[in-house]
N, C-alpha and C positions, 0 to 999 in steps of 0.2 A: 565444481568451482574451478575456474581457470586461474592458475598461479603463474605469473611471469617472473622470470629470474634474470637479474642483471649481475654481471661480473664486475666487482669493485676492485680496489687495490689489494695486492697480495692474495690471500685466500678468503677475503671477505666477500660475501654474497648478499644480494638484496632480493627478497621475494615480495612481490606486490600482488594484492588481491583485494577486491572490493575497495574500501577506503583505507586499507591498512598496509603497512610496510614492516617486514621483519628482516633484521640483519643477523647474519650468522658469521662465525669465524671459526678458527681452529686453535687449539692450545699451542703455546709456544713450542712445546716438544714435537709438534707435528708441523713446524715451520709457519704456524700462524702467528697472529699478534695477541691472541687471547682477549680480544676486545668485545667479544659477544659469545653467547653459547654456540655450540656446534649444532648442525642439523639434527644429529641423533639425540642431543640433549633436549631439543625442543620436542622431539618425538616422545621421549620418556615423560617429559612434563605434561604433554597433552593428555595422556591417560590418567594421570593423577588429577589434573584440573577437571577433566570430564567427570571423573568419579565424584569429585567434590561438588560439581555443578548439580548432579542428580541428588546428592545429599541435601543441598541447599533448597532445591525445588520441593523435595519431600517435606522439609522442615517448615518452609514458608507456607505451604498449603495447610499445615496443621498448627501453625502459630508456635512452633518449637524454636526457642532461641538457639542460635548457633555459636554464641560467644564461647561456650565451654566444650565445643566439639572440635577435635583436631584430627587431621588425616595426613598420613604419609605413605610414600611408596618406595620400595627398594627393589631394584632388579638384580636377581641372583643369576650369575653367568655360569653355564656349564664349562668347566675348564678344558674339556676335550672338544667342545663345539660352541664357540662364542655366539653363534646365531640361535642357540637353544637357551632361552632365558625364562626365568620365572619372575613375574611381576607380583610382588607381595604388597598388597594394599592393606594398611592397618588403620583402623578408625578408633579414636578414644571418645567414649560417650559419657555423659554425666551419670552419676549413680542413680539419680532420681528418675531417670528415663524409664518408661514402662517397657516390659518385655515385647509388647506388641510393636512399639515404635522402634525398638532396637532391631527387631527382625525386619521391619519395614525399611529402615535405613540400609541394612545390608542388602535387601532385595533391590533397593533403588540403585546401589552401586553396580549390581549385576546388569543393570540396563545401560551402563555406560556405552556410548556409541563407539568410541575408540576401541574399547575392549571387544565389542562384538565384531567390528571390522577386522581386527587382528585375528580373532579366533576363527572367523570365516575364511580368512586368507584372501586378501585382495589380489586380483590379476593385474600384472603389469604388462602393458603393451608399449614397446619402445620402437620408434620409427623416425626417419628423417622426412622433412617436408621442404619444399622450395621456399616457402614463405609462411611464417606462423600466422600472419594476419590474413593471408589469403586462404589458408586452410580453414574454411569458414564453418564447417559443421561438426560440432562435437558429437560423440557417440551418444545417442539417446537410447536405443535398444538394439539388441542383436538382430541381424537381418532375418526375415521370416524364412521358413522352409519353403522350397519351391512348391508352388501349387497350394500353399496354405492360405485359407481365407476364412475370416470370422465376421459374420454378419450380425448386427444388432438392430433392434427395432428402430425405425425412423431414419436410418442411414442409407444413402444411395450407393455406397461403395463399401467393400469390406474394410475392417479396421487396418489391416496391414497396408492396403493400398492408400488409405487416407493418411497414415503416418508417413509413408514414402512421399506422397505428393506434397504434404505440408513441410516436411523437412527439406525437400527440394526447393520449395519457394524461399525458405529462409537461407538456404545455401546460396541461392541466386542473388539474394540481397547482400551477401557477405556478412551475415549475422551468425555468430557462433552461439548456439543455444545449448545450455547445459542443464542437467537435472541437479537441483540443489538438495532435494530430499524426497523420499518416498514414505508413505505411511499405509499400513494395512493391519490395524490392531483389532479390527472386527471382521468376521468372515464376509466376503463379497462386498467389501467397502474399501476401495483404494483411493488414495489421493497423492498428488505430487506437486512440487513447486519447481517450475523451470524459470530460467532467466537468461538474459543476454550476458554472456561472459564479459564482454567489454563494457557494458553499461548495466549493472545489476538492478538499477531502478526500473528497467523494463522487465517485468516479471509477470507471470500468471500462475494460477493454481488450477489444477484439473482434478476431476473426480469421476468415479465410475465404479461399476460392479466388478470390473476386471482391470488388470494392470494396463492392458492395451487400450481399453475404453477411456481410462483416466488420462493416459498420455494423449489420445486424440482430443479429449476435452481441453487439456492444457495447450496443445498446439493450436487448436481452433481458436481458443480465446486469445492466444498470442497474435495470431494473424488478424483477427477481428480488431484488436486494439491497435495494431500497426495501421491497418487500413483506415480506421476511424480517428487516428491521431490521439487516441486516448492516453497513451503513455506520456504524452507531452502536454496534457491539459494544464493550463495556468502557467506554463514554463516559457521563459523568454528564449526565442530562437536566435537572438543575436541580430546585429544590424545588417549583416550581409543578406541573410535570408529575408529579413523584414523588408528589404528593398529589391528583392529579386522579382522576376517576371510574375511568379505566383508564390504565395506563402504556404497555403494549405494544399490546394488542388488546382490543376490547370483550368478547370471549369468554374473556378470561383468568380464572384463578381463584387466589385467595390462600389460603394455608394458614398459620395462626398457628403460631409456634414453640411447642414443648412445654416444660414446666418442666424436663425432664431433657435437652433439646436432641436428643431422638431424632427420627427422621424422622416427620412427621405421617402419620396414616392417610389413605389415598386418593391418595397421591402415588406415581406410577409403578405398575408391576404386579410380580408375583412374578418374571417372566422378567427384567425390567430390574434389579430389586433384586439378583438373583443376580450380575449383571454389574457393576453400579455399587457395590454394597456387600457384597462377598463375605465380609468379615470383621467386618461390623457396626461399622466405624469411622466411617462417614459420618454427620455430624451435620446437623441442620436448619440451623444457622447457616452451614454450608458452602455452602448453596444460596440465600442472600440475593442478589438480583440487584444487579449493579454499577450499572446504569443509574439505578435509583431510590435504592438504598441505604436503603430504608425498612424498618428492622428491626422497628419497631412493627407494620407492616402484615403482615410475614411473608414467605413464599416465593411469588413470583408464578410461576404455571405455565400452560403453554399446552396446549390439547387436540390430541392426535394420534389418528388412527384406526388401531387394530391391524388389519392387512389380513387376518389369518387368520380373524377372526370379527366384524369391524366394531365392536368395543368401543372406546369413547373412553378414552384414558389420558392423564393429565396429567404433562407433563415440565417440570421447573423450567427457566425461562429461563436461569438461571445455568449449569445443566448443559449446555445446548445450546451456549451461546457459549463455554464452556470447552473442550469436547471436539470439536466438529464444524466450527468455522469456517464456510467456505462450501460444504463438501462436501454434495452431495445436494440442491441447490435449483435450480429452473429456472423460467423463464417460457416460455410458448408461445402460439401462435395458438389452440390448443385444449388442454384438460387432458391428453389422452393424448399429445400432442406434447411437452408439458412433462415428463410422467412418463417418457417414453423417454429424454429428456436427463438427468433426475435419476438414473435407474437406471444409465444408461451411465457417467455421471460417477463413481458409486460403484464400479462395477467397474473403471474406469480406475485409480482411486487404490488400491483394495484389491489388484488384481493387480500394479500397479507396486510396491507395498510388498512383496508376497510375492517378486517377482522380485529386487528389490534386496537384501532382508534375507537371503534364502536363497541368494543368489549363483547364480541360475539362468542357464544359457547357453541363449539362444533360437535357433531356426532362422531362417535367412535366408528372405525371400520370393523365390522363384525369379524370374529375369529374365522368363521367359515370362508369369508372372502379373503382374509389375509393368508389362509392356508393354501390358497391357489398360487401363491408366490413364495415358495419355500426358501429361496435365497434371501429374500427380504426378511422373512420370519426368523431365519437363523441369525441374521445380523441383529435384529431386535432382541432376540433371546440372549445373545452374547452380551449386549449392554445391560440387560436385566441381571445377568449373572455377576456383572461387575458392581452391582448395587445401584444402578440407575433405572428407576421406573420409567417406562416408555409408553406414551400415548400415541396411537396411530389414528389420525383424524381425517375425515372427509371435509375438505375445505372448498367444495364446489358451490356452497351456498344454495343447496337444493338442486344441484345438477346444472347450474347456469354456467359455471366456469370450470376449466380442466385443471383444478388445483387440489393438491393433497398436502397433508401436514404431519410431521413426526415431531413430537415434543418430548424433550428429555427433562426429567426432574433430578436434582442432585440433593439427596437428603443430608449430605455432609455439610453443604453450604447454604441450603435453602434456595439456591438459584435455579432458574429454568431457562431453557432454550427452545423456542418454537421455530422449527426449520420447515420451510415450505418448498414445494417443487411443483412444476407445471409441465404438462404435455398432453396432447389429445388422447394418448393412451394412459389409462388409469395405472397400469403396471409401471410405465416409465415415470409418471409423476410421483408415485410412491418411492421408486428407486432413487429418484433425484432428491427427494426430501431426506431420505436416510443418508445418502452420500454427502449431501450438503451439511448435514448435522456433524459429520466427522471429518470434513475436509480440512486437512492440515492440523488436526488436533490430536493431542495425546489425552490420556485419561486425566492427567493433571490439568490440562487446558480446559476441561469441563468444569473446573472450579471457579471460573472467572465470570459467570453469568449472574445477572441481577435477580433478586427475589421478586416474586409477584407483588402487586400492590392493589389496594382498593381506591387509590387516588386517581380518579378519572382524568384530572387535569394533567397529571404527569404522563399518563398513557397517551393522551390525545395531543400533547405538545409536539409541534412539527419536528423539532430536533430529535425526538424519540424515534420517529420513523427513519430519519437520516442515519442514526446510530444502528438501527436494525439493518438498514441497507448496507452500510459500510462493513460492519464486523459482528452484527447480531448481538451487540451489547446493550440494546435498549431493554425497557421493561415491558411486561405484559400484565394484564389485569387478572386478579384472582377469579373474576367472573368467567374468564376463558375456561376455567377448570370445572365449571358447574355441570352436574349430571343432568340438569334441566336444559338440554341443548335447544338452540334457536331454530335448527333445521333438522329434518329427518335425513338419515343416511340415504345416499343415492349412488348406486353402482353404475356410474356414468361411463360413457365411452364416446369420444369424439374422433376416434381413430379411423384411418383410411389410407389412401395413398397420400403422399406429401401434398399433391395438388388439392386433393379433397380436404385435407386438414387445414391448409391455408384458407380455403373458401369458408370452412366452418368457423375458424377463428375470426376472420374478417367480418363474418355475418354477426357475431356476438358484438363486435365494436359498432357495427352499423345499427344494431338494435339499441345500443346504448346512446345512439345519436352522436357518435364521435367521428371526426374526420381523421384520416390516417395519411401520413406523409412518409415517403420512402426514398432513400438514396441508395444506389447500388454502386459498389466499388469492385472493379475487376482488374485494376491496374497492377496488382501484385501477383496475379496469376490464379487467384481463388475467388469465387463469388462471395462477396461480403455485403450484407445489407444493414442499413440503419433505419429504424422505424421510430417516428415521433408521433405521439397521440396527444396533442395539446389538451390540457385540462384533465389528463388521465395518467400519463406515464412520467410526469415530472417527479424528481426525487426531492429537490429543494423547492421552497415556496416561490411563486412568481414574484413576490415582493422583493426577493433578493436582487433582482435586476436593478432595482433602484437603491436599496438600503444596504446590501452586502455583496456587491458585485466584485468579482475577482479582479476587475480592471482598476480597482483602487491602487493596484501596483503602479500604474502609470503616474500617479501623483508623487511617488516617492522613489521609484527604482533608480533613476539616474542620479539623484542627489545622494542616496545611500551608497551606491557603488563608487561615487566620486567623493566620498565624505572627507578624505584626507586633503582634498584640493579645495574644499569650500572655504570661502571667506567667513568671517564672523557674522556678517550680515546675512549670508546665505544659510549659515547654520541656524541663526535665529529664526529665519523664515521657515526652515524645515521643522524646527521644534514647535513653532506656532501652529503649523498645519497639522502636525501630529496631535497636538493638544486639542485643536478644534474638531478633529475627525471623530473623537470619542471611540476610537478603535481600542479593543481590549488590550491593555498594556502587557498582558502575558502572551499575546500572539507572538510567534517567532518570526524573525525577519525572512526566513525561507518562505513561509506562507505569504507574507505580506507582499514581497516583490517578485516571487516566481523565479528564484534562483536557487539551485541546489548547491549549497555549501557542504563541505566535509563536516559531518556532525561531530567529529573529534576536534574541531577547531573552535576558537571563540566565535567566529562568524556563524558556525553551525549551531551554536547554543544561544546565539544572541536573540533577546526578546526586545519588543518595543520599549519596555521599561528600562532595560539596560542601555539601549541606544540613547534614550532621552537623558539618562544619567551621564553618559559619556559626553554628550553635547553640552550639558550643564557644566561639566568640568572644563571642556575646551573653551567655554565662554566665561569661565571663572565665576560661575553662579554657585557659590559654595553652599549656601543655605538650601537651595533647591536640590543640589546634588546630595547633601546629607539626608534630606528627607527621602530621596529615592534610594539611597544606599540602605537605609533602615527598612524600606519596603522590600528591596531586593533580598536582604538577609532574612526577612520574615517569611517570604514565599519562595526562597531560592531552591530551584531544582537543577542548578547548573553544576559544574564540576567542583570537586573539593578544592582544587587549586584556585579556581575563580572565586569561590566562596571566601577563602582565606585572604585573597587580594582585597575583597570588599570589607572584610573585618578590619584589616589594616587601614583601609580607606576611611572607615567610620571613625576609628581612633584619631587619625591624623586630621580629619575635618573638624572633629570636636575640639581638638587642641587649637587649630588655626582660628576657629570661630570664637574661642574663649580668650578675651583680652588679658586674662590673668595667667594664661599658660604660655609656655615657650616650647616650640617643637624640639629645639636642641636638647632640652632637658630629658626628652623621652626617646630620642633617636636610637641610642645604644640598645636599650631593652626592647624597643619595637623591632629592631634589626635581629635581635636574638630570638624574638617570638616568631616573626614571620619570614625571616631570612633577609639578608641585605639586598639581594636582587629584587625581591618583591617590594621591599620598602622603598628602594630607589624609584621603581616604577610608580608607586603610589605618590610619593612626594613630588616627582616630576609631573604627574597628572594634576595634582593640586596646584602646583606653581604655574602650570601651563606649558612647561617645557616638553612634556610628553602628551601627545594627543592620540586618543583612541587606542589605548594600550591593548595589545592582543589582536587588533584587527589589521591584518595584512593589507596593504594598499592594492586596490584593483580599480576597474573602471567599467564603462559600458562595453569595452572590448573583452571583459571577463578574464583578464590575465591572472594566472595563478589559481583559477577555479577549475581544477581538473575534473571534479565530479560533474559539474555542469557542462564542461566541454565534451565529456564523454557522452552525455545525453544529447547534445547538439550533433555530435558526430553520428550517433545512431539515427537521428532524424535526417541528416544529410543523405544517408543511404536511401531512405524512402523518397526524399525529394528528388534525388538523381534518377531513381527508377521511374517516378511519375513523369519527369521531364523527358526521359528517353521514350517512354510509351506515348506521350503526347506528340513527340516529334515524328513517330512512325505513322500517325494517323493522317 
C-alpha cells in the first residue's frame, strides 16, 4: 500500500491512502499542538485494533455476542532500552463462554497481522528519488538469482522472465503496482492481491502452486484487464476523453444512430444478430457505450476477427461490457499461450454453468489418479485436516471438455463451494480448481458459502450463475452430491504444444457449432487476446441489452451530477423518470451512473431511494418524503450518522404534517436528542432552505470526486500509450 504524506502546519502531518486520510500531531511538550495522536500512538493502537478485529471475526463466525467482551493493550517499556517493549494484550471474556471458545479467541488474537509483522521484523529500505510519481514500479519481489529459471506447464517463458517482462510493461505505463496481501494457508496453494497504488480500484488477484506462479497470474490478469479496458467497465471517462479522436482504441469504429433507432448497417454479422436480436427488439440506442455516453457520436464498436473465415466483425463496446464481463480474455508470453488460457476459461465457465443449472452429478477422481499429483493431494489433505471434506471431481462430462472441479463442504455452516478449473492438461486443470478454491480466502472466509438446495428453480435462475461467476456465492443442487453420477470418470488429456492445444480447443467449439471471434491487443507490449463465443460465453443474459443495460446511466448521469443546479421543473422531471424506470430503489448511485464516489461520503452511500427522498424535500413534497423516510429507516444500511439524520427527519416531518402540532414546541428536546447541528440541517431541509444535505456539489466535470479522477487518470495512461503507438504506425 502506498501512503503519501503531506506536511501541514507546525508538526501536523497528513497521510493519504486509498480513500482515507489520517492526521497526526505531537504533544505540546514536544512542540506540537496536541491536536491529534502521534504516529507512534497510531502504531500502538493498530495492534490492539487488529487483535480486536480477529476476535470479532471469530465471534461472528460462531454467533458469539461481543457486547460483554472487552480488550485492552498496554505497552511496557524497558527503562534501559525504550525500543525494547512488551505489548500486553488482555481480553475480558464472559463467564458463560466455553473453554473451547476461550482458547479459540486467544488463538485468533495470535493471528493478528500487525503482531506477526512486528515479530517477523519488517525490513526498511530508505532512498531518495527524483520524482515520487515517476518512480513508477513498487517492489513486487526480490530480483531473481542470475541464471535462475523456473518453468511451469503451459508457459512459454520461465516465471522469473515473465515477472520481469510484465513489471517492465507496467513501469513503462507509469503505473505503480503494489502487493496488498499474500495468502498461503494450504500447502502448494498461493494467492495474492495486487493493485495500482494510485488507483486501488484497479486490482487483480492471482493464484498458483508457488509464490512466483501466483504473482505471474496476478500480473498477467492486471495486464489483460488494462488491455481490454476491464478496469473501467461502466465508468464515465469524462467529457475530454469522450470527445477525443478515439475513446477506447485507435481502430474503433463509430456507427451513427438511425432516424428510426434501428441497428445501423455494418454492425455485427448475421450469426450474431440471430443471437443478440432474435425478435428485432434491440435498438441502436441500446448500444451507446457508458464510458463516453456520446449519443451524438453514435455506437462505438471494436473489431473482432471471425475465426471461421478471417472476416472482421464490429462488436459494440456496450454489448461486450454488458454481457461478457472478464470472461475470455488473457495475457500471455506469446499469443498462443494467451489463446489457450482464453479458451480454457471459456470452457471452465460454460461447463460450470451447465453442471450447476442442469444439476449434474460428477464422478470422483479416483485416488490412484490423484496420487499422481502429490502437491495437489497434500493441499486437499490439509483442508480435510482443518475439518473441510473435499470432493475432487472430473467435470469433463465424459471426456468432452478440459475441466476439473474441487468442491469444499463446510460442516460448521452447511455451506458448499464448487470450484472449477480448466486447461488442456488434467494436472493444470486440477491445480487451478484447488488454487481457485482458496484464492484470497482465510479459513474464516470459507464460512460464507450457501448451503445446497433441492430447489431447481433457484439453481437454474440466471442470476445464480452470475453470482457464481463474480464471487462463487451462488447455490448448487444437492443432486450434485449424488453417488449415482451422470458420467463415468475419464482420465482425459488434451495437452500438447500451445499451438496444438489451441487447435484442440477450437475444434471442440467447432463441434458445438459455435462461431468464435477474437481481438488481439499488443499496444501495451504484451500479447493479449479477447475471445467472444456468442451464445456460449456470455455471463449475463442477452435480454439485459434491452432490459438491464448499463447505459441506463445516460438517462440520469448529467442530472444527478448537476443536481444542485437543477430547477424545480428539472427535479420533477428527474423524479418522474426515476419512478417510471422501475429501477430497484436500493441500487446505489455509484452503480446507476458509473461514477466512483468515495464510499465514506454521503454520495458514496447514496441509493436511488434516498435520492428520491432528497428530491421530494427539495420540491417540498413532505408527505412523499415522509413515506420514503420511513422506508429508508426500515431498510437502512447507511451510516449511523445518516440514520440519525433521518430519524430526526421523520419526527420533524410528522410534526409539520400534523395541524395540531407546532415544531417550536419540540425543537429544544429534538436538539438535545439529535444535536443542534443535525436538527438545523433537518429543519432547513424541510423548509427548503437546505437542499440535498450531505451531497457536495459537483458536475459533469467531476470536481471534488477524487476517487473517480484517480480512475480516469489511470485510464489516461493507457489512452496516451495507445495514441503514441498508433502514431508510430
